[in-house]
VMD Tcl script that draws the C-alpha trace (Angstrom):
set ca {
  {8.20 51.18 6.78}
  {10.32 52.01 3.73}
  {9.75 50.59 0.29}
  {11.84 47.68 -0.92}
  {14.45 48.20 -3.59}
  {13.76 46.99 -7.11}
  {16.01 43.92 -6.80}
  {14.15 42.84 -3.66}
  {10.86 43.43 -5.44}
  {11.98 41.20 -8.32}
  {12.89 38.44 -5.91}
  {9.42 38.72 -4.35}
  {7.82 38.56 -7.80}
  {9.80 35.46 -8.74}
  {9.00 33.73 -5.44}
  {5.31 34.46 -5.93}
  {5.45 33.10 -9.49}
  {6.92 29.87 -8.16}
  {3.90 29.57 -5.86}
  {1.59 30.31 -8.79}
  {3.30 27.63 -10.86}
  {2.81 25.09 -8.08}
  {-0.88 26.01 -7.77}
  {-1.38 25.59 -11.53}
  {0.79 22.46 -11.57}
  {3.10 23.78 -14.27}
  {6.83 24.53 -14.65}
  {7.94 27.61 -12.72}
  {10.46 28.59 -15.40}
  {7.63 29.16 -17.87}
  {5.96 31.68 -15.56}
  {9.25 33.41 -14.82}
  {9.97 33.61 -18.56}
  {6.71 35.52 -19.06}
  {7.73 37.93 -16.31}
  {11.07 38.48 -18.06}
  {9.18 39.06 -21.31}
  {7.11 41.74 -19.58}
  {10.23 43.41 -18.16}
  {11.69 43.60 -21.68}
  {8.54 45.11 -23.26}
  {9.87 48.61 -24.04}
  {6.81 49.79 -26.05}
  {4.54 48.99 -23.12}
  {6.72 50.85 -20.61}
  {6.96 53.82 -22.98}
  {3.18 53.80 -23.35}
  {2.67 53.84 -19.59}
  {5.12 56.70 -19.21}
  {3.33 58.76 -21.85}
  {0.02 58.33 -20.00}
  {1.72 59.26 -16.71}
  {3.12 62.39 -18.36}
  {-0.32 63.43 -19.60}
  {-2.01 62.80 -16.22}
  {0.65 64.81 -14.40}
  {0.97 67.71 -16.84}
  {-2.62 68.13 -18.00}
  {-4.55 67.13 -14.86}
  {-1.98 67.59 -12.05}
  {-2.65 64.02 -10.97}
  {0.27 62.91 -8.78}
  {-1.20 60.24 -6.50}
  {0.32 56.81 -6.03}
  {2.21 55.62 -9.06}
  {1.77 59.05 -10.65}
  {4.00 60.65 -8.02}
  {6.86 59.43 -10.23}
  {7.66 61.45 -13.34}
  {8.75 58.33 -15.20}
  {8.95 54.59 -14.55}
  {12.24 52.87 -15.35}
  {10.64 49.43 -14.92}
  {7.20 47.89 -14.46}
  {8.47 46.53 -11.16}
  {7.19 49.75 -9.59}
  {3.73 48.22 -10.03}
  {2.05 45.69 -7.74}
  {2.67 41.96 -8.19}
  {-0.98 41.40 -9.08}
  {-0.29 43.07 -12.44}
  {2.57 40.70 -13.18}
  {0.27 37.83 -12.24}
  {-2.55 38.98 -14.53}
  {-0.14 39.44 -17.44}
  {1.34 35.95 -16.97}
  {-2.09 34.31 -16.53}
  {-3.37 35.78 -19.79}
  {-0.21 35.03 -21.73}
  {-0.15 31.44 -20.54}
  {-3.85 30.59 -20.66}
  {-4.75 32.67 -23.76}
  {-8.38 33.47 -22.79}
  {-10.83 34.61 -25.46}
  {-12.63 36.87 -22.98}
  {-11.49 38.45 -19.70}
  {-13.70 40.43 -17.32}
  {-12.62 42.84 -14.60}
  {-14.49 45.02 -12.12}
  {-12.91 48.17 -10.74}
  {-10.68 50.18 -13.06}
  {-9.72 53.52 -11.48}
  {-6.60 54.63 -13.37}
  {-6.29 51.32 -15.21}
  {-3.27 49.57 -13.73}
  {-4.65 46.05 -13.97}
  {-6.40 47.00 -17.19}
  {-3.21 48.07 -18.95}
  {-1.29 44.93 -18.02}
  {-4.13 42.64 -19.11}
  {-4.53 44.47 -22.41}
  {-0.78 44.22 -23.02}
  {-0.99 40.45 -22.51}
  {-3.92 40.17 -24.94}
  {-1.94 42.30 -27.41}
  {1.01 39.92 -27.13}
  {-1.35 36.96 -27.62}
  {-2.83 38.56 -30.72}
  {-6.31 37.52 -29.60}
  {-8.89 38.03 -26.86}
  {-11.02 40.83 -25.46}
  {-11.22 42.56 -22.07}
  {-14.50 43.81 -20.63}
  {-14.08 46.25 -17.72}
  {-16.85 47.45 -15.42}
  {-16.37 50.45 -13.17}
  {-18.54 52.98 -11.38}
  {-16.45 56.14 -10.79}
  {-16.42 57.40 -7.22}
  {-18.17 60.62 -8.26}
  {-21.22 58.60 -9.36}
  {-21.54 56.40 -6.27}
  {-24.50 57.38 -4.08}
  {-24.28 56.49 -0.36}
  {-27.80 55.04 -0.46}
  {-26.78 52.62 -3.23}
  {-23.51 51.32 -1.82}
  {-21.86 51.39 1.59}
  {-18.20 51.92 0.73}
  {-15.33 50.27 2.61}
  {-13.86 52.71 5.13}
  {-10.31 52.12 3.84}
  {-11.15 53.77 0.50}
  {-11.46 57.32 1.78}
  {-10.71 59.70 -1.09}
  {-8.22 57.34 -2.78}
  {-10.47 56.88 -5.80}
  {-11.41 60.51 -6.36}
  {-10.30 61.69 -9.81}
  {-9.92 65.28 -11.02}
  {-12.45 66.48 -13.61}
  {-11.64 65.25 -17.10}
  {-9.85 62.06 -16.11}
  {-11.81 58.96 -17.05}
  {-11.29 55.45 -15.62}
  {-8.44 53.65 -17.36}
  {-6.39 56.73 -18.20}
  {-3.13 54.78 -17.73}
  {-3.96 52.51 -20.70}
  {-1.78 53.34 -23.75}
  {-3.77 54.23 -26.86}
  {-2.36 51.35 -28.93}
  {-3.87 48.79 -26.53}
  {-7.44 50.08 -26.48}
  {-8.69 48.13 -29.50}
  {-9.31 44.98 -27.43}
  {-11.10 46.84 -24.64}
  {-14.79 47.34 -23.85}
  {-15.52 49.68 -20.94}
  {-18.88 49.61 -19.16}
  {-19.67 52.38 -16.68}
  {-21.99 51.07 -14.01}
  {-22.52 49.03 -10.86}
  {-21.00 45.57 -11.36}
  {-23.81 43.92 -9.39}
  {-26.27 45.29 -11.93}
  {-24.22 44.95 -15.14}
  {-22.05 41.84 -14.72}
  {-24.89 39.50 -15.63}
  {-25.20 41.12 -19.06}
  {-21.57 40.47 -20.04}
  {-21.30 37.74 -22.71}
  {-20.48 34.33 -21.28}
  {-18.44 32.32 -20.69}
  {-15.26 34.15 -19.79}
  {-12.06 32.41 -18.74}
  {-10.59 34.93 -16.30}
  {-12.27 37.30 -13.86}
  {-10.52 39.98 -11.81}
  {-12.24 41.64 -8.86}
  {-10.89 45.05 -7.85}
  {-14.08 47.01 -7.22}
  {-15.80 47.59 -3.87}
  {-14.04 45.47 -1.23}
  {-16.63 45.44 1.55}
  {-17.65 41.97 2.71}
  {-21.17 41.61 1.33}
  {-20.32 43.25 -1.99}
  {-17.35 40.93 -2.56}
  {-19.38 37.82 -1.86}
  {-22.20 38.89 -4.16}
  {-19.90 39.95 -6.99}
  {-17.76 36.81 -6.85}
  {-20.91 34.69 -6.90}
  {-22.09 36.44 -10.04}
  {-18.66 36.10 -11.63}
  {-18.43 32.39 -10.87}
  {-21.68 31.75 -12.71}
  {-20.16 33.34 -15.84}
  {-16.78 31.63 -15.72}
  {-15.92 28.60 -17.81}
  {-15.47 25.30 -15.90}
  {-11.69 25.76 -15.97}
  {-11.91 29.49 -15.28}
  {-9.72 31.48 -12.94}
  {-10.83 34.14 -10.47}
  {-8.41 36.77 -9.12}
  {-9.34 39.14 -6.29}
  {-7.42 42.17 -5.05}
  {-7.26 43.51 -1.49}
  {-8.55 40.27 -0.01}
  {-7.26 41.42 3.38}
  {-9.82 44.24 3.51}
  {-12.65 41.88 4.49}
  {-13.56 38.22 4.92}
  {-15.61 38.29 1.71}
  {-13.16 36.37 -0.47}
  {-12.40 33.83 2.25}
  {-16.09 33.19 2.91}
  {-16.78 32.85 -0.81}
  {-14.13 30.13 -1.00}
  {-15.31 28.33 2.13}
  {-18.97 28.43 1.11}
  {-18.22 27.09 -2.37}
  {-15.57 24.59 -1.18}
  {-12.87 26.16 -3.32}
  {-9.15 25.88 -2.56}
  {-7.55 29.34 -3.04}
  {-4.02 30.63 -3.36}
  {-3.05 33.70 -1.33}
  {-0.18 35.90 -2.50}
  {1.70 38.79 -0.93}
  {2.47 42.06 -2.63}
  {6.05 42.74 -3.73}
  {7.19 45.40 -1.29}
  {5.95 48.50 -3.10}
  {3.06 48.59 -0.63}
  {4.59 46.31 1.98}
  {4.27 42.54 2.09}
  {0.59 42.31 2.98}
  {-1.33 39.27 1.78}
  {-3.20 41.14 -0.91}
  {-4.22 38.87 -3.81}
  {-6.40 35.77 -3.87}
  {-6.57 33.30 -6.77}
  {-9.05 30.50 -7.39}
  {-8.90 27.80 -10.08}
  {-12.39 26.44 -10.58}
  {-10.86 23.15 -11.71}
  {-8.27 22.83 -8.95}
  {-8.06 19.17 -7.87}
  {-8.29 20.13 -4.20}
  {-11.66 21.85 -4.60}
  {-14.36 19.95 -2.73}
  {-11.92 17.63 -0.94}
  {-12.80 17.16 2.71}
  {-9.19 17.55 3.89}
  {-8.79 20.95 2.21}
  {-12.28 22.48 1.95}
  {-14.26 20.60 4.58}
  {-16.73 17.77 4.37}
  {-19.71 20.07 3.85}
  {-20.56 23.66 3.09}
  {-19.99 25.92 6.10}
  {-23.16 26.58 8.06}
  {-25.10 23.71 6.49}
}
mol new
graphics top color blue
foreach p $ca { graphics top sphere $p radius 0.5 }
foreach p [lrange $ca 0 end-1] q [lrange $ca 1 end] { graphics top cylinder $p $q radius 0.2 }
display resetview
């Protein structure tokens, strides 16, 4: 299946933002305005392109997004990154936590939003594929060699230098290090190991560190039932969002508001915890 054109991608992004606005019970035009702000951010796009140039020329890294010599718009990136930018710009969190970094796509967009806010810090936790031992973690079969990096490239290499001042990077297993991150944080993004049991355990740890009105975002929720079971078990009402055509229209991203008014309501989340 061929990729969508940029105009189609933008329509998908706008439609998704309307769904986000409805979930957060806020005006859609305010979310779309933040997307338009991101599209007009020339320094950010230039910064991404410089990091792409370095990865391609110095490390011969040409996978995924890096197959392109230069981006003419951030719309070549997944919708989740637009979502994370808009969430941070609108909610202005003091602390954001993410797991799973790889080349730093989500990381860069979140740091750009914090930069625009003029406040806030991002803590990122990642265990590079080269350091993962089979006896410590059973990796999802869909990963394959997608996360293998050439020697010399460190996680987050897409992040422009001017955005790194608000960033703390922790190399390690999120299940072992997440509990040590200062609490509370207002936004958590899961994009680490997507196997069922790992997702459930990590999201449980993250929920305990989130503020009462915190937001949880999870990527690749279609890779397992982990996110869905986490929501059912905790009687949380999630929002599911498709990607924007760059990788098809798969239902890829899950969002949970811990203060959503439909959480815990029998008609939306059941009258009791599943299995009880």
